[in-house]
Legacy VTK file of the C-alpha trace (Angstrom):
# vtk DataFile Version 3.0
C-alpha trace
ASCII
DATASET POLYDATA
POINTS 117 float
77.483 45.097 5.981
78.072 46.361 9.861
74.183 45.963 9.893
75.128 41.983 9.307
77.323 41.627 11.699
75.473 42.989 13.916
72.268 41.108 13.384
74.672 37.247 13.151
76.065 38.578 16.493
72.781 39.544 18.176
71.503 36.009 17.311
74.500 34.447 19.277
77.588 33.250 17.011
77.238 29.754 17.816
74.608 30.049 15.747
74.428 32.604 12.971
78.098 32.594 11.631
77.171 28.257 11.178
74.004 29.142 9.078
75.996 31.541 7.283
78.399 28.722 5.951
75.877 27.498 4.969
74.663 29.899 3.445
77.866 30.735 1.585
77.720 26.565 0.543
74.312 26.314 -0.796
74.388 29.066 -3.296
77.885 26.928 -3.756
76.018 23.756 -4.260
73.439 26.101 -6.678
76.318 27.514 -9.002
77.919 24.575 -10.335
74.988 22.317 -10.125
74.144 25.171 -12.445
77.022 25.604 -14.754
76.986 21.408 -14.607
75.656 19.898 -17.927
75.015 16.589 -16.759
71.739 16.207 -14.587
73.154 15.135 -10.496
71.422 13.874 -8.091
72.930 13.942 -5.492
73.948 17.747 -5.887
69.994 18.381 -5.402
70.176 15.524 -2.378
73.268 17.842 -0.591
71.292 21.215 -0.534
68.432 19.416 0.355
69.376 17.363 3.229
72.036 20.279 4.168
69.178 23.518 3.967
66.327 20.710 6.574
70.189 20.713 8.535
69.937 24.844 8.513
66.571 24.801 9.411
66.222 23.328 12.405
70.201 24.722 13.606
67.912 28.094 13.458
65.085 26.319 15.707
67.630 25.151 18.140
68.943 28.193 18.652
66.268 30.103 19.199
65.183 26.929 22.017
68.531 27.568 23.442
68.587 30.970 23.293
64.547 31.307 24.626
65.676 28.580 28.025
68.986 30.442 28.658
66.290 34.620 28.616
63.561 32.392 30.749
65.751 31.691 33.309
67.828 34.914 33.300
63.861 36.120 33.452
63.800 33.503 36.704
66.619 35.369 38.978
64.581 38.925 38.612
61.693 39.827 39.914
60.770 42.154 37.551
61.182 42.821 33.874
60.007 45.367 31.624
58.140 44.578 28.954
61.065 47.095 26.516
63.757 44.553 28.058
61.202 41.110 27.570
60.189 42.566 23.654
63.903 43.380 23.428
64.878 39.601 24.645
61.807 37.249 22.146
63.499 39.521 19.249
66.952 38.318 19.422
65.540 35.166 20.465
63.774 35.174 17.220
67.292 35.625 14.315
68.813 32.116 14.459
65.282 30.826 13.012
64.214 33.781 10.440
68.044 33.237 9.292
68.076 29.326 9.569
64.376 29.775 7.423
65.882 31.569 4.695
69.084 29.197 4.044
66.027 26.825 3.881
64.511 29.128 1.303
67.132 29.874 -1.147
68.130 26.696 -0.957
64.004 25.105 -1.478
64.584 27.796 -4.279
67.992 26.456 -6.216
66.466 23.114 -6.215
63.237 24.554 -7.836
66.290 25.761 -10.654
68.269 22.851 -10.816
65.026 20.512 -11.471
63.151 23.120 -14.291
66.877 23.445 -15.996
68.152 19.936 -16.236
64.477 18.253 -17.313
LINES 1 118
117 0 1 2 3 4 5 6 7 8 9 10 11 12 13 14 15 16 17 18 19 20 21 22 23 24 25 26 27 28 29 30 31 32 33 34 35 36 37 38 39 40 41 42 43 44 45 46 47 48 49 50 51 52 53 54 55 56 57 58 59 60 61 62 63 64 65 66 67 68 69 70 71 72 73 74 75 76 77 78 79 80 81 82 83 84 85 86 87 88 89 90 91 92 93 94 95 96 97 98 99 100 101 102 103 104 105 106 107 108 109 110 111 112 113 114 115 116
């Protein structure tokens, strides 16, 4: 569990924690949709919109992080490849997490559509 929170903090709390909350919300909506007996197009559209927001939010986090990283590189004369690789790894965490949330939501939409029809 500690590794999860370390990754969330590494990727930037401003972007990673909202993505975690979105993931929890998506899972709740999927479970609610599966437990409900009637077909709900509104739930599917809501999951679709929320997961698309998560994907875009993750990529926004990457872009803002890379701009800050390039500013830091610009202010330093030399930079080691290890520092650059570490910075690139950190900048990839929000879009990866956003993509995971997006895929979980899409799988939930597929399951809801398949079960309800």
